[in-house]
BAKETOR-37234 format. One record per residue: x, y, z of N, C-alpha, C in turn. Coordinates in steps of 0.001 Angstrom, whole numbers. Layout:
BEGIN
    neast   nnorth      nup   caeast  canorth     caup    ceast   cnorth      cup
        X        Y        Z        X        Y        Z        X        Y        Z
...
END
This chain:
BEGIN
    neast   nnorth      nup   caeast  canorth     caup    ceast   cnorth      cup
   -90720    -8199   -38537   -91619    -9346   -38576   -91443   -10185   -37316
   -92572   -10725   -36825   -92535   -11570   -35629   -93338   -12831   -35891
   -92741   -13991   -35562   -93444   -15271   -35676   -93481   -15917   -34300
   -94659   -15945   -33703   -94779   -16554   -32387   -93891   -15930   -31340
   -93690   -14630   -31410   -92848   -13932   -30451   -91394   -13837   -30857
   -90997   -14526   -31930   -89613   -14498   -32381   -89452   -13497   -33517
   -88626   -12455   -33344   -88412   -11491   -34430   -87551   -12086   -35533
   -87905   -11783   -36777   -87149   -12243   -37940   -86860   -11037   -38822
   -85591   -10820   -39148   -85223    -9674   -39967   -85137    -8404   -39159
   -84859    -7309   -39829   -84779    -6026   -39145   -83660    -5925   -38138
   -82595    -6687   -38344   -81478    -6652   -37410   -81579    -7633   -36273
   -82641    -8444   -36230   -82788    -9454   -35174   -81729   -10537   -35348
   -81373   -11248   -34273   -80413   -12352   -34400   -80872   -13377   -35430
   -79930   -13989   -36132   -80249   -15023   -37113   -80822   -16231   -36383
   -81989   -16697   -36830   -82630   -17839   -36194   -82371   -19121   -36970
   -82352   -20239   -36234   -82081   -21557   -36809   -83372   -22362   -36854
   -83665   -22899   -38035   -84882   -23682   -38209   -84547   -25131   -38524
   -85538   -26008   -38287   -85468   -27382   -38748   -86887   -27855   -38989
   -87014   -29066   -39543   -88337   -29583   -39897   -88505   -30988   -39363
   -89680   -31278   -38820   -89973   -32625   -38349   -89940   -33594   -39524
   -89373   -34789   -39302   -89396   -35798   -40361   -90129   -37070   -39931
   -90837   -36975   -38820   -91715   -38058   -38381   -92994   -38001   -39215
   -93555   -39143   -39626   -94810   -39097   -40388   -95863   -38256   -39687
   -96593   -37455   -40455   -97575   -36542   -39864   -98686   -37272   -39127
   -98843   -38560   -39391   -99864   -39360   -38691   -99435   -39730   -37280
   -98158   -39561   -36975   -97613   -39936   -35663   -97500   -38688   -34787
   -98557   -38379   -34085   -98575   -37171   -33254   -97588   -37301   -32097
   -97601   -38437   -31424   -96715   -38640   -30275   -95245   -38534   -30687
   -94904   -39161   -31820   -93530   -39090   -32303   -93147   -37684   -32728
   -94075   -36952   -33324   -93817   -35577   -33733   -93565   -34686   -32530
   -94348   -34867   -31500   -94169   -34094   -30270   -92819   -34409   -29643
   -92471   -35680   -29616   -91185   -36086   -29041   -90025   -35458   -29809
   -90113   -35462   -31132   -89050   -34874   -31935   -89004   -33351   -31798
   -90156   -32721   -31688   -90198   -31270   -31487   -89502   -30884   -30192
   -89716   -31662   -29146   -89046   -31398   -27867   -87537   -31562   -27997
   -87107   -32579   -28739   -85674   -32800   -28933   -85046   -31647   -29704
   -85757   -31125   -30691   -85244   -29998   -31465   -85131   -28745   -30602
   -86140   -28500   -29799   -86078   -27337   -28905   -84908   -27463   -27940
   -84707   -28671   -27388   -83609   -28890   -26450   -82251   -28692   -27120
   -82170   -28964   -28436   -80914   -28817   -29168   -80617   -27362   -29517
   -81591   -26464   -29311   -81378   -25046   -29596   -82108   -24525   -30807
   -83035   -25330   -31373   -83804   -24887   -32536   -84663   -23675   -32162
   -84739   -22698   -33066   -85520   -21485   -32818   -86909   -21548   -33435
   -87048   -22273   -34548   -88332   -22403   -35251   -88453   -23822   -35787
   -89619   -24434   -35577   -89872   -25786   -36086   -90903   -25719   -37199
   -90661   -26467   -38268   -91631   -26561   -39352   -92177   -27981   -39414
   -93475   -28091   -39643   -94126   -29395   -39746   -94957   -29452   -41016
   -94870   -30565   -41731   -95689   -30753   -42927   -97144   -30980   -42521
   -98044   -30269   -43197   -99485   -30443   -42981  -100082   -30856   -44331
  -100010   -32161   -44660  -100445   -32616   -45984  -101941   -32792   -46135
  -102670   -32861   -44993  -104109   -33084   -45064  -104758   -32558   -43779
  -106074   -32605   -43732  -106798   -32072   -42580  -106476   -32829   -41297
  -106242   -34133   -41413  -105916   -34913   -40220  -104639   -34404   -39557
  -103695   -33927   -40379  -102413   -33470   -39849  -102523   -32165   -39063
  -103610   -31445   -39220  -103792   -30185   -38486  -103750   -30418   -36984
  -104120   -31620   -36560  -104121   -31916   -35113  -102716   -31905   -34516
  -101695   -31952   -35383  -100333   -31825   -34885  -100095   -30471   -34225
  -100748   -29449   -34753  -100441   -28078   -34341  -100697   -27835   -32855
  -101912   -28074   -32341  -102094   -27842   -30903  -101244   -28765   -30037
  -101006   -29999   -30500  -100198   -30932   -29705   -98764   -30431   -29578
   -98190   -29946   -30682   -96811   -29451   -30654   -96732   -28121   -29916
   -97709   -27248   -30143   -97712   -25950   -29465   -97773   -26107   -27943
   -98465   -27135   -27486   -98563   -27377   -26050   -97254   -27930   -25492
   -96476   -28599   -26345   -95276   -29294   -25876   -94020   -28439   -25884
   -93946   -27450   -26790   -92730   -26639   -26907   -93063   -25154   -26845
   -92031   -24357   -26586   -92239   -22921   -26456   -91692   -22111   -27608
   -91304   -22772   -28697   -90766   -22057   -29856   -91798   -22055   -30983
   -91684   -21117   -31936   -92693   -20997   -32991   -92797   -22239   -33876
   -94004   -22447   -34380   -94293   -23581   -35253   -94777   -23069   -36605
   -94182   -23608   -37675   -94541   -23248   -39045   -95293   -24414   -39679
   -96424   -24130   -40323   -97179   -25152   -41058   -96744   -25130   -42516
   -96235   -26257   -42995   -95782   -26385   -44382   -96935   -26908   -45232
   -97422   -26069   -46143   -98654   -26377   -46883   -98430   -26219   -48375
   -98999   -27162   -49128   -98937   -27099   -50582  -100339   -27272   -51171
  -100675   -26413   -52107  -101845   -26545   -52985  -103212   -26245   -52341
  -103503   -26776   -51151  -104844   -26661   -50578  -104923   -25474   -49611
  -105549   -24406   -50048  -105615   -23195   -49222  -106388   -23415   -47929
  -107303   -24392   -47931  -108087   -24655   -46726  -107210   -25147   -45578
  -106132   -25831   -45905  -105200   -26284   -44864  -104549   -25090   -44171
  -104266   -24039   -44941  -103687   -22831   -44349  -104673   -22182   -43387
  -105928   -22097   -43789  -106949   -21496   -42927  -107120   -22295   -41641
  -107140   -23622   -41772  -107307   -24476   -40594  -106079   -24427   -39690
  -104888   -24331   -40286  -103668   -24251   -39494  -103640   -22979   -38662
  -104053   -21865   -39275  -104123   -20599   -38539  -105129   -20707   -37399
  -106271   -21290   -37679  -107296   -21458   -36640  -106805   -22341   -35505
  -105906   -23285   -35829  -105386   -24210   -34817  -104270   -23601   -33982
  -103813   -22389   -34361  -102834   -21683   -33543  -101409   -21693   -34044
  -101192   -22020   -35334   -99832   -22031   -35862   -99267   -20611   -35890
   -97938   -20501   -35861   -97287   -19188   -35769   -96863   -18613   -37107
   -96798   -19464   -38126   -96318   -19027   -39435   -96776   -20044   -40469
   -96997   -19578   -41687   -97439   -20444   -42781   -96370   -20450   -43870
   -96088   -21624   -44401   -95230   -21726   -45579   -96124   -22184   -46721
   -96297   -21323   -47719   -97178   -21635   -48832   -96765   -20804   -50042
   -97006   -21297   -51228   -96803   -20516   -52442   -98165   -20076   -52971
   -98475   -18798   -52907   -99804   -18312   -53308  -100212   -18735   -54721
   -99249   -18853   -55616   -99577   -19224   -56985  -100002   -20671   -57144
   -99842   -21476   -56108  -100182   -22895   -56193  -101498   -23255   -55520
  -102222   -22266   -55016  -103429   -22600   -54248  -104722   -22222   -54973
  -104604   -21846   -56242  -105821   -21629   -57010  -106147   -20170   -57258
  -107434   -19880   -57345  -107934   -18573   -57757  -107579   -17464   -56770
  -107749   -16226   -57232  -107392   -15070   -56414  -108200   -14992   -55131
  -109447   -15460   -55161  -110246   -15395   -53940  -109656   -16295   -52855
  -108994   -17375   -53265  -108341   -18249   -52287  -107088   -17582   -51720
  -106337   -16936   -52573  -105168   -16200   -52103  -105595   -15105   -51134
  -106652   -14402   -51470  -107165   -13339   -50606  -107633   -13897   -49270
  -108266   -15057   -49297  -108749   -15663   -48054  -107593   -15965   -47102
  -106509   -16509   -47652  -105342   -16816   -46828  -104680   -15531   -46338
  -104531   -14552   -47234  -103902   -13281   -46858  -104704   -12582   -45766
  -106015   -12530   -45912  -106872   -11870   -44921  -106809   -12588   -43580
  -106844   -13922   -43631  -106816   -14713   -42401  -105508   -14500   -41644
  -104377   -14540   -42374  -103080   -14371   -41730  -102880   -12947   -41230
  -103379   -11962   -41984  -103261   -10575   -41543  -104029   -10349   -40247
  -105237   -10889   -40171  -106078   -10720   -38989  -105415   -11288   -37740
  -104744   -12420   -37905  -104111   -13088   -36756  -102652   -12693   -36560
  -102113   -11876   -37466  -100704   -11498   -37349   -99763   -12654   -37636
  -100119   -13493   -38613   -99326   -14673   -38957   -98514   -14393   -40222
   -97174   -14479   -40162   -96355   -14277   -41360   -96504   -15447   -42341
   -96175   -15193   -43586   -96185   -16224   -44627   -94800   -16318   -45236
   -94281   -17539   -45313   -93022   -17749   -46033   -93326   -18304   -47407
   -92808   -17629   -48396   -92886   -18098   -49774   -91625   -18892   -50069
   -91792   -20135   -50496   -90643   -20992   -50741   -90564   -21436   -52189
   -89512   -21019   -52868   -89320   -21373   -54275   -88073   -22236   -54399
   -88148   -23274   -55228   -86966   -24065   -55548   -86995   -24432   -57026
   -85980   -25125   -57479   -85852   -25399   -58911   -86992   -26252   -59456
   -87685   -26980   -58587   -88788   -27815   -59043   -90138   -27132   -59022
   -90181   -25898   -58523   -91476   -25222   -58386   -91632   -24010   -59303
   -90628   -23739   -60120   -90684   -22561   -60999   -91769   -22748   -62061
   -92559   -21715   -62294   -93668   -21774   -63240   -93176   -22048   -64670
   -94019   -22720   -65441   -93625   -23131   -66795   -93227   -21958   -67678
   -93993   -20868   -67599   -93694   -19716   -68442   -92367   -19067   -68073
   -92030   -19117   -66790   -90743   -18558   -66362   -89608   -19477   -66806
   -89820   -20782   -66693   -88824   -21734   -67182   -88593   -21561   -68683
   -89697   -21366   -69412   -89581   -21176   -70870   -88787   -19919   -71179
   -88955   -18899   -70369   -88261   -17628   -70582   -86755   -17771   -70384
   -86357   -18514   -69346   -84941   -18615   -69005   -84292   -19918   -69469
   -85114   -20888   -69861   -84574   -22141   -70366   -84283   -23185   -69322
   -84154   -22780   -68073   -83881   -23685   -66948   -84092   -22899   -65655
   -84099   -23580   -64510   -84283   -22854   -63238   -83018   -22097   -62826
   -82677   -21087   -63586   -81517   -20248   -63291   -81787   -19404   -62046
   -80764   -18812   -61459   -80999   -17904   -60334   -81998   -16799   -60676
   -81908   -16276   -61882   -82835   -15225   -62309   -84271   -15748   -62356
   -84431   -16999   -62819   -85765   -17606   -62870   -86325   -17826   -61474
   -85491   -18271   -60557   -85923   -18499   -59177   -86399   -17201   -58532
   -85637   -16140   -58742   -86010   -14847   -58151   -87301   -14331   -58771
   -87441   -14450   -60084   -88664   -13980   -60731   -89883   -14748   -60226
   -89724   -16053   -60022   -90817   -16859   -59486   -91188   -16417   -58072
   -90173   -16202   -57235   -90434   -15776   -55853   -91164   -14437   -55819
   -90705   -13487   -56633   -91324   -12164   -56617   -92719   -12183   -57229
   -92962   -13129   -58123   -94323   -13322   -58634   -95259   -13715   -57501
   -94835   -14662   -56689   -95666   -15088   -55562   -95844   -13958   -54548
   -94794   -13188   -54351   -94889   -12031   -53460   -95956   -11069   -53968
   -95973   -10835   -55271   -96926    -9881   -55849   -98371   -10318   -55620
   -98614   -11624   -55588   -99970   -12121   -55349  -100455   -11756   -53952
   -99554   -11795   -52977   -99922   -11397   -51617  -100011    -9882   -51493
   -99072    -9180   -52109   -99081    -7713   -52038  -100363    -7145   -52650
  -100911    -7833   -53613  -102149    -7384   -54246  -103276    -7250   -53235
  -103203    -8054   -52178  -104233    -8010   -51139  -103681    -7411   -49845
  -102719    -6491   -50024  -102163    -5699   -48914  -101543    -6562   -47826
  -100929    -7676   -48235  -100227    -8512   -47260   -98732    -8416   -47524
   -97968    -7970   -46510   -96532    -7772   -46696   -95716    -8399   -45567
   -96348    -9210   -44727   -95640    -9888   -43639   -95050   -11184   -44201
   -94014   -11016   -45036   -93532   -12090   -45897   -92056   -12405   -45647
   -91727   -13687   -45672   -90347   -14173   -45699   -90164   -14921   -47015
   -89000   -14787   -47630   -88740   -15445   -48913   -87609   -16449   -48780
   -87818   -17626   -49358   -86712   -18571   -49515   -86599   -18955   -50979
   -85369   -19001   -51463   -85097   -19333   -52866   -83995   -20381   -52864
   -84390   -21633   -52804   -83409   -22691   -52581   -83077   -23455   -53860
   -81851   -23924   -53899   -81388   -24755   -55000   -80438   -25793   -54433
   -80341   -26941   -55101   -79365   -27944   -54669   -77967   -27580   -55157
   -77894   -26604   -56050   -76607   -26078   -56517   -76181   -24929   -55619
   -75045   -25063   -54998   -74569   -24014   -54091   -74382   -22694   -54839
   -73773   -22760   -56009   -73527   -21534   -56773   -74829   -20848   -57165
   -75828   -21628   -57591   -77123   -21047   -57978   -77839   -20459   -56778
   -77768   -21163   -55666   -78411   -20675   -54440   -77810   -19340   -54008
   -76497   -19251   -54020   -75830   -18011   -53619   -76227   -16865   -54539
   -76181   -17120   -55837   -76500   -16066   -56799   -77951   -15619   -56685
   -78868   -16577   -56473   -80285   -16230   -56362   -80546   -15321   -55169
   -79950   -15638   -54030   -80153   -14789   -52854   -79488   -13422   -53034
   -78349   -13399   -53704   -77713   -12107   -53985   -78647   -11225   -54809
   -79232   -11809   -55846   -80146   -11052   -56701   -81372   -10589   -55925
   -81948   -11497   -55156   -83173   -11164   -54430   -82928   -10056   -53406
   -81765   -10087   -52767   -81472    -9071   -51749   -81382    -7679   -52327
   -81133    -7585   -53637   -81061    -6275   -54282   -82416    -5817   -54814
   -83376    -6733   -54877   -84668    -6413   -55485   -85812    -6281   -54489
   -85587    -6650   -53250   -86646    -6475   -52240   -86005    -6393   -50864
   -86810    -6005   -49891   -86302    -5857   -48528   -86960    -6838   -47564
   -87635    -7841   -48097   -88243    -8844   -47228   -87163    -9714   -46583
   -87416   -10224   -45367   -86468   -11147   -44741   -86247   -12380   -45619
   -85029   -12890   -45597   -84677   -14039   -46430   -84346   -15253   -45552
   -84938   -16381   -45916   -84671   -17654   -45244   -83684   -18424   -46108
   -82473   -18662   -45583   -81403   -19266   -46368   -81364   -20784   -46225
   -81009   -21454   -47323   -80802   -22884   -47271   -80431   -23444   -48623
   -79648   -24527   -48600   -79360   -25301   -49800   -80289   -26512   -49753
   -81218   -26609   -50678   -82181   -27705   -50624   -81557   -28987   -51163
   -82076   -30113   -50709   -81579   -31425   -51153   -80056   -31474   -51067
   -79522   -30959   -49966   -78070   -30815   -49834   -77361   -32164   -49704
   -78088   -33189   -49242   -77482   -34510   -49176   -77366   -35043   -47766
   -76522   -36042   -47610   -76321   -36682   -46316   -75601   -35733   -45364
   -75433   -36181   -44136   -74880   -35299   -43116   -73512   -34741   -43512
   -72649   -35547   -44106   -71303   -35084   -44445   -71331   -34041   -45565
   -71853   -34417   -46715   -71831   -33506   -47857   -72831   -32369   -47684
   -73956   -32668   -47057   -74949   -31630   -46827   -74415   -30518   -45951
   -73624   -30884   -44968   -73035   -29874   -44088   -72026   -29016   -44841
   -71245   -29645   -45707   -70258   -28891   -46488   -70957   -27886   -47404
   -71950   -28363   -48159   -72643   -27490   -49098   -73385   -26374   -48374
   -74027   -26704   -47261   -74778   -25696   -46505   -73853   -24658   -45887
   -72721   -25106   -45391   -71781   -24168   -44770   -71266   -23161   -45789
   -70984   -23653   -47002   -70496   -22746   -48042   -71605   -21774   -48455
   -72771   -22316   -48777   -73856   -21474   -49272   -74381   -20514   -48226
   -74785   -21038   -47083   -75345   -20201   -46024   -74279   -19273   -45445
   -73109   -19841   -45175   -72054   -19053   -44539   -71577   -17891   -45373
   -71416   -18116   -46686   -70910   -17031   -47531   -71898   -15880   -47610
   -73199   -16189   -47601   -74208   -15134   -47648   -74298   -14388   -46318
   -74321   -15120   -45224   -74393   -14469   -43914   -73175   -13586   -43675
   -72021   -14022   -44154   -70803   -13254   -43949   -70886   -11888   -44619
   -71748   -11788   -45656   -71931   -10512   -46353   -73199    -9796   -45926
   -73807   -10270   -44847   -74984    -9595   -44319   -76281    -9944   -45016
   -76311   -11030   -45798   -77525   -11458   -46493   -78120   -12646   -45759
   -79380   -12534   -45347   -80051   -13639   -44680   -80490   -13284   -43277
   -81646   -13849   -42898   -82228   -13534   -41593   -82579   -14771   -40776
   -82754   -15893   -41441   -83057   -17146   -40754   -82554   -18270   -41653
   -82159   -19407   -41067   -81497   -20446   -41849   -82022   -21837   -41509
   -81878   -22730   -42495   -82053   -24156   -42234   -80955   -24919   -42968
   -80275   -25787   -42244   -79306   -26699   -42841   -80059   -27988   -43158
   -80340   -28226   -44427   -81128   -29393   -44831   -80231   -30612   -44984
   -80463   -31623   -44162   -79654   -32836   -44181   -80537   -34075   -44260
   -80066   -35085   -44949   -80723   -36385   -44906   -80199   -37082   -43655
   -80722   -36652   -42530   -80214   -37091   -41226   -81217   -36701   -40149
   -80904   -37006   -38916   -81716   -36592   -37780   -81794   -35064   -37769
   -82989   -34481   -37702   -83098   -33016   -37690   -82312   -32342   -36573
   -82052   -33045   -35490   -81232   -32469   -34425   -79854   -32097   -34967
   -79348   -32898   -35903   -78048   -32586   -36502   -78126   -31323   -37352
   -79293   -31063   -37947   -79481   -29816   -38692   -79338   -28612   -37766
   -79957   -28722   -36603   -79918   -27620   -35640   -78494   -27377   -35158
   -77815   -28452   -34802   -76437   -28314   -34329   -75553   -27683   -35395
   -75743   -28124   -36646   -74950   -27565   -37744   -75244   -26084   -37936
   -76518   -25718   -37880   -76883   -24312   -38030   -76289   -23444   -36959
   -76353   -23921   -35723   -75765   -23162   -34612   -74262   -23038   -34784
   -73622   -24133   -35221   -72170   -24103   -35410   -71766   -23119   -36509
   -72559   -23037   -37575   -72270   -22067   -38642   -72341   -20649   -38084
   -73369   -20369   -37297   -73516   -19026   -36723   -72371   -18704   -35764
   -71972   -19683   -34969   -70863   -19454   -34044   -69554   -19224   -34795
   -69347   -19985   -35871   -68111   -19828   -36649   -68003   -18436   -37255
   -69160   -17817   -37526   -69180   -16471   -38101   -69282   -15383   -37036
   -69312   -15791   -35776   -69440   -14818   -34699   -70823   -14213   -34590
   -71839   -14945   -35087   -73206   -14433   -35075   -74049   -15023   -33940
   -73466   -15916   -33163   -74154   -16453   -31997   -73121   -16778   -30940
   -73402   -16393   -29707   -72461   -16641   -28617   -72440   -18118   -28249
   -71289   -18546   -27746   -71112   -19919   -27317   -69638   -20263   -27392
   -69264   -21432   -26902   -67849   -21799   -26901   -67319   -22074   -28308
   -66080   -21697   -28538   -65388   -22027   -29774   -64305   -23045   -29443
   -64339   -24189   -30091   -63341   -25224   -29864   -62315   -25183   -30976
   -61041   -25058   -30604   -59959   -25178   -31575   -59136   -26397   -31181
   -58733   -27171   -32167   -57931   -28360   -31884   -56990   -28615   -33041
   -55817   -29136   -32756   -54820   -29356   -33806   -55121   -30661   -34545
   -54639   -30797   -35783   -54947   -31969   -36592   -54151   -33210   -36205
   -53286   -33117   -35231   -52388   -34179   -34749   -51254   -34435   -35747
   -50186   -35009   -35236   -49038   -35370   -36077   -48255   -36451   -35354
   -47064   -36759   -35846   -46270   -37830   -35259   -45763   -37541   -33870
   -45874   -36297   -33411   -45460   -35971   -32035   -46531   -36321   -31010
   -47758   -36561   -31471   -48873   -36780   -30550   -48725   -38103   -29822
   -48863   -38072   -28511   -48726   -39266   -27692   -49962   -39551   -26843
   -51047   -38836   -27081   -52313   -39134   -26417   -53379   -39309   -27491
   -54520   -39862   -27109   -55609   -40100   -28066   -56385   -38797   -28264
   -55780   -37880   -28995   -56336   -36531   -29103   -57643   -36501   -29889
   -57776   -37370   -30894   -59013   -37369   -31679   -60201   -37709   -30790
   -60037   -38717   -29947   -61115   -39085   -29014   -61369   -37969   -28017
   -60299   -37407   -27474   -60432   -36358   -26459   -61126   -35126   -27038
   -60730   -34712   -28238   -61350   -33536   -28860   -62836   -33777   -29109
   -63183   -34988   -29568   -64590   -35317   -29802   -65401   -35282   -28529
   -64812   -35781   -27435   -65528   -35781   -26160   -65707   -34365   -25629
   -64672   -33542   -25767   -64789   -32143   -25329   -65869   -31430   -26133
   -65870   -31637   -27446   -66882   -31004   -28300   -68286   -31390   -27860
   -68501   -32660   -27575   -69829   -33116   -27180   -70227   -32537   -25826
   -69300   -32456   -24903   -69629   -31938   -23576   -69802   -30426   -23556
   -69343   -29779   -24599   -69548   -28331   -24710   -70895   -27989   -25339
   -71658   -28990   -25798   -72929   -28736   -26479   -73863   -27876   -25640
   -73907   -28131   -24344   -74847   -27404   -23482   -74249   -26118   -22906
   -72987   -25844   -23229   -72323   -24649   -22702   -72706   -23431   -23532
   -72997   -22325   -22890   -73359   -21091   -23590   -72340   -19973   -23359
   -71242   -20296   -22678   -70233   -19281   -22388   -69463   -18899   -23654
   -69242   -17619   -23892   -68490   -17177   -25079   -66986   -17322   -24860
   -66515   -18556   -24803   -65112   -18824   -24492   -64451   -19583   -25637
   -63120   -19534   -25668   -62328   -20280   -26644   -61606   -21397   -25913
   -61865   -22638   -26355   -61299   -23822   -25709   -60351   -24498   -26692
   -59123   -24780   -26244   -58119   -25402   -27110   -57835   -26827   -26664
   -57775   -27734   -27644   -57370   -29116   -27386   -56217   -29392   -28341
   -54989   -29427   -27782   -53792   -29487   -28606   -53015   -30778   -28336
   -52270   -31240   -29359   -51649   -32555   -29288   -50352   -32629   -28523
   -49607   -31536   -28457   -48314   -31586   -27794   -47905   -30188   -27354
   -46743   -30110   -26730   -46306   -28812   -26211   -45957   -27832   -27331
   -45615   -28346   -28518   -45326   -27462   -29642   -46565   -26655   -30014
   -47740   -27352   -30047   -48989   -26675   -30390   -49832   -26401   -29144
   -49216   -26340   -28028   -49942   -26185   -26773   -50074   -24766   -26297
   -49596   -24472   -25095   -49801   -23142   -24507   -49298   -21995   -25371
   -48285   -22263   -26223   -47767   -21179   -27051   -48686   -20824   -28197
   -48969   -21803   -29070   -49789   -21545   -30250   -51219   -21197   -29881
   -51707   -21786   -28795   -53084   -21539   -28366   -53121   -20538   -27206
   -52196   -19611   -27217   -52066   -18646   -26116   -53338   -17836   -25897
   -54090   -17575   -26980   -55278   -16736   -26853   -56501   -17484   -26339
   -56387   -18799   -26209   -57524   -19576   -25703   -57784   -19244   -24242
   -59045   -19213   -23869   -59389   -18967   -22466   -58962   -20130   -21591
   -59059   -21325   -22130   -58704   -22532   -21390   -58335   -23603   -22400
   -57473   -24521   -22010   -57122   -25566   -22958   -56268   -26640   -22333
   -55966   -27641   -23158   -55080   -28717   -22745   -54094   -29012   -23859
   -52915   -29513   -23460   -51890   -29912   -24416   -51367   -31275   -24014
   -51282   -32181   -24982   -50913   -33556   -24676   -49442   -33758   -24422
   -49154   -34795   -23650   -47799   -35270   -23417   -47787   -36769   -23673
   -46969   -37508   -22960   -46942   -38963   -23083   -47822   -39574   -21999
   -49090   -39881   -22368   -50019   -40447   -21392   -50521   -39444   -20376
   -50267   -38176   -20619   -50719   -37125   -19727   -50850   -35836   -20519
   -51250   -34774   -19841   -51385   -33507   -20534   -51301   -32341   -19588
   -51122   -31166   -20154   -51079   -29937   -19365   -52381   -29172   -19546
   -52932   -28652   -18480   -54028   -27709   -18563   -53446   -26306   -18519
   -53950   -25420   -19355   -53445   -24050   -19352   -54575   -23060   -19541
   -54373   -21853   -19055   -55339   -20765   -19172   -54610   -19531   -19683
   -55063   -19023   -20832   -54440   -17848   -21449   -52924   -18016   -21580
   -52487   -19225   -21959   -51069   -19487   -22174   -50287   -19833   -20924
   -50895   -19696   -19758   -50214   -19994   -18503   -50569   -21405   -18047
   -49541   -22219   -17771   -49768   -23611   -17359   -50376   -23649   -15965
   -51436   -24466   -15817   -52093   -24639   -14522   -51555   -25854   -13788
   -51601   -27025   -14459   -51116   -28244   -13814   -51046   -29376   -14834
   -50385   -30463   -14419   -50269   -31665   -15227   -51345   -32652   -14778
   -51964   -33327   -15754   -53091   -34222   -15458   -52920   -35526   -16245
   -53203   -36694   -15626   -53157   -37958   -16362   -54153   -37945   -17525
   -53837   -38657   -18615   -54663   -38626   -19817   -56120   -38969   -19548
   -56351   -39981   -18716   -57730   -40429   -18481   -58567   -39410   -17717
   -57928   -38419   -17128   -58665   -37413   -16360   -58686   -36039   -17051
   -58072   -35953   -18221   -57907   -34656   -18872   -59230   -33956   -19156
   -60181   -34683   -19732   -61446   -34045   -20115   -62210   -33590   -18880
   -62289   -34452   -17869   -63015   -34083   -16647   -62394   -32854   -15992
   -61081   -32818   -15926   -60418   -31683   -15293   -60571   -30411   -16129
   -60551   -30572   -17435   -60774   -29402   -18304   -62169   -28844   -18092
   -63167   -29707   -18010   -64531   -29242   -17814   -64697   -28553   -16456
   -63978   -29013   -15453   -64032   -28357   -14142   -63499   -26928   -14239
   -62426   -26754   -15010   -61884   -25414   -15177   -62824   -24526   -15975
   -63503   -25112   -16956   -64470   -24339   -17738   -65622   -23870   -16863
   -66055   -24704   -15936   -67135   -24319   -15022   -66742   -23129   -14153
   -65465   -22965   -13892   -64988   -21867   -13046   -64973   -20533   -13810
   -64937   -20590   -15126   -64808   -19361   -15924   -66074   -18514   -15888
END
């Protein structure tokens, strides 16, 4: 499957998604946020298209960024048709929510003609009444049955360019639902814990849910849903992929500090992490509090620093390079990273 030139599934790299949270009436603000997301490393942007007026977002955003754009649509099939005509790269819609079969066919035919994939998105609040009655609650089994029901509506009209998402605010339910779905179909899966919460708790829940599935080879594209700036969603998604070795980039290791620490290591580690945001080198960087946890424990790091009393040592692969005053440690470390 390809969305706007970006392959999804079939062994392609895991892509990171986020969604604009600027009101759809604010075109200028939406464009500005889309650019910020692209700069942060976002691979796919989703925008809510709640009405016909919002369709004008599509050409404005497409002109501003070079990554695929997904139109998020509910209930009104005409919005899907207009979004495709406006040049969107992917549609997010539930076929069972847009009315009669002729409407489903219209969307399927339109997307097939233009080569536009459709993402079916199911969550605990969207499960059909009869399915809820069958299972008693939005269980993982109910979520999967709902998703495959929507898939069947598209398959009926020979449309199979489909991505499935089955999200829950319960990490355990989300994991189980994706496990079940992965055994029942071969469509690409979009992973996420919905309504995950604020940046702190949302990141924890998303890391557990998304990370555990990716570690077992389940999932093709992800979104870390946070009640926060969407840029933080992108950064979190990239960090999850890097932690699993699924995306190249620097790995920062740092010690938790202890009573031996004599430099402001928490500040230094935070500054190093921020300055590594734009780095794409597949290197391991160590920021350690003292000589005990320095060149020895972090021997495998490509480059690193170890604190002393108001100063620190720079080292490469366990070999000491030189001693540097505390206030210059980060700058000197970054200079060494540039040489790698």
